[in-house]
Every structure is written in C-alpha cells, then in structure tokens.
C-alpha positions in Angstrom: -38.7 5.9 -25.9 -35.7 3.6 -24.8 -34.9 0.3 -26.5 -33.2 -2.7 -24.5 -30.6 -4.5 -26.4 -28.7 -7.7 -25.6 -25.6 -5.4 -24.6 -27.5 -3.8 -21.8 -28.2 -7.0 -20.1 -25.4 -8.1 -17.6 -23.6 -11.5 -18.4 -25.0 -14.3 -16.3 -23.3 -17.4 -15.3 -25.1 -20.7 -14.3 -24.3 -22.2 -11.4 -26.8 -25.3 -12.1 -26.7 -27.5 -15.2 -29.7 -26.3 -17.4 -32.7 -28.4 -17.0 -31.7 -29.6 -13.4 -34.3 -29.9 -10.5 -34.5 -27.5 -7.8 -36.4 -28.6 -4.5 -40.1 -28.6 -5.4 -39.5 -30.5 -8.4 -39.4 -27.4 -10.7 -37.0 -27.5 -13.4 -34.5 -24.8 -13.9 -34.4 -22.9 -17.3 -33.1 -19.4 -16.1 -29.4 -18.5 -15.2 -28.5 -17.7 -11.6 -26.1 -14.7 -11.8 -22.9 -14.5 -10.1 -21.5 -11.1 -9.0 -18.3 -10.3 -11.1 -15.0 -9.5 -9.2 -14.1 -5.8 -8.9 -10.8 -4.9 -10.1 -10.7 -1.5 -8.4 -8.2 -2.8 -5.6 -5.8 -2.7 -8.2 -5.5 1.1 -7.9 -4.8 1.0 -4.2 -2.3 -1.6 -4.5 -0.1 0.3 -7.0 -1.1 3.6 -5.1 0.7 1.9 -2.3 3.7 0.6 -4.1 4.2 4.2 -5.4 4.0 5.8 -2.2 6.4 3.3 -0.9 8.7 4.3 -3.8 8.0 7.9 -3.1 8.8 7.5 0.7 12.1 5.6 0.0 13.0 8.7 -2.4 12.1 10.9 0.6 14.2 8.6 3.3 17.3 8.9 0.8 17.1 12.4 0.7 16.5 12.9 4.2 19.3 10.4 5.1 21.7 12.3 2.7 21.0 15.8 4.5 21.5 14.3 7.8 24.8 12.5 6.8 26.4 15.5 5.2 24.8 18.6 6.5 24.1 18.1 10.4 23.1 21.9 10.8 20.5 21.7 8.5 18.0 20.5 11.2 15.8 22.5 13.5 17.2 21.1 16.9 20.6 19.7 17.7 20.6 15.9 18.0 20.4 15.9 21.7 17.3 17.4 22.1 15.7 14.5 20.0 13.3 11.9 21.7 16.4 9.5 20.9 19.5 11.2 21.3 21.7 9.8 18.7 24.0 11.8 16.4 22.5 13.0 12.9 25.1 10.8 11.0 23.6 7.6 12.5 20.2 9.0 11.9 21.2 9.6 8.1 22.3 6.0 7.7 18.7 4.7 9.1 16.8 6.9 7.1 19.1 6.1 4.0 18.7 2.2 4.7 15.0 2.2 5.1 14.9 4.4 2.0 16.4 1.7 0.0 14.4 -0.9 1.7 11.0 1.1 0.7 11.9 1.4 -2.8 12.7 -2.4 -3.0 9.5 -3.3 -1.4 7.6 -0.8 -3.6 9.1 -2.5 -6.8 8.3 -5.8 -5.2 4.6 -5.0 -4.8 4.4 -3.6 -8.3 5.6 -6.9 -9.7 2.9 -8.8 -7.4 5.1 -10.5 -4.9 2.9 -11.6 -2.0 6.0 -10.9 0.7 6.3 -7.7 -0.2 2.8 -6.7 1.2 3.8 -7.9 4.4 7.2 -6.5 4.3 5.6 -3.0 3.4 3.2 -3.0 6.3 6.0 -3.7 8.7 8.4 -1.0 6.9 5.7 1.7 7.2 5.3 1.0 11.0 8.6 1.0 11.7 9.1 4.1 9.4 6.2 6.0 10.9 7.7 5.2 14.6 11.3 6.2 13.5 9.8 9.5 11.9 7.9 10.3 14.9 11.2 9.9 17.0 12.8 12.5 14.5 9.7 14.9 14.6 11.6 17.4 16.5 14.2 17.7 14.0 12.4 17.9 10.9 8.6 18.6 12.0 6.8 19.1 8.6 8.6 16.5 6.7 8.2 14.1 9.5 4.7 14.6 9.8 4.0 14.0 6.2 6.0 10.8 6.0 3.9 9.5 9.0 0.7 10.4 7.1 2.0 8.8 3.8 3.1 5.9 5.8 -0.5 5.4 7.4 -1.7 5.5 3.9 0.7 3.0 2.6 -0.8 0.5 5.7 -4.3 1.1 5.1 -3.9 0.4 1.5 -1.9 -2.8 1.9 -4.1 -4.2 5.0 -7.5 -3.4 3.3 -6.7 -4.4 -0.4 -3.3 -6.1 0.0 -5.0 -9.8 0.3 -6.1 -9.3 -3.5 -2.5 -9.9 -4.3 -2.6 -13.7 -3.4 -5.5 -14.0 -5.8 -3.7 -12.5 -8.7 -3.2 -14.5 -11.6 
C-alpha cells in the first residue's frame, strides 16, 4: 500500500487571488496550476555551441593542411566545383574555423547575436564543404552533417537564449 505525501504533489501557482469569484458566482479556493518551463533546451544549446567549437577546430586543421600540404587531397584543385588553389581554400577554412570557435564561445556565454551568426555560419560552412566534397569526401560529409545538427539545435531551441536570465 502506497501513501502519498505532500512532496509527491506538484507545486501549484494561483493565477487568481484566493476568495475571488469566477463566472457563476462560485468562490475559488483551489489553486490553478501552471506548467513549469522545461530547461531541457539548455542541453541542445550547449550541444550546438560545442559542435561549433569542434567544427571550428576541424576547419583549422583542414585549413592548415590545405595551406601547407596541397598533395594531401584526393583530386587536384582544378577538379573541384570551384576551381581555386588549395592555398586559397586553406585560408577560407582557417578563417571560418576561427569564426566558428568565436561563435561557439558566444553561445556558451548566452549572447543572443551568436545564435543568428551560428545559423548563418553553419549554412555557409555547409555550402563551402559541399564545394570541397570532391577533395575530401568523408571529412566534408561529416562537417556538413555537423552543420545541419547545429542549424537544427539553434533554430529549434535557440530562441530560449533571449529568455535566459
């Protein structure tokens, strides 16, 4: 046999003063419950922030490899969708990597602007990695998948950053 204690009852908040009348003339003495806001979104935002940092680190590595070791990639740069020297691609990836790390840090500290910059960054980064797909197929595919996860997390749960105390 189970006994119920007051700890098992969810906390309720009154939206009307006690003793007020509702339509029909009945005095209210019971409390009306309001649902409590879930804080589960915080995990998704933290996930997006750390994914941006990881993507940024991958971009830094990719950029450094492209700048210093052109022969590492599968195809010559003339066979890419956008025919640009690997050194130029390397500088683009390096700059985007630094930006991703900065945006991830901004999201971690609760900056609202970082949500929009993060969504924009992940979109641009996915398109750039799509252009780089032939040179580094597995790596670029993984980065595109990570970018999509970041876009999802920031679009669905990012609005909660503005409600954060």
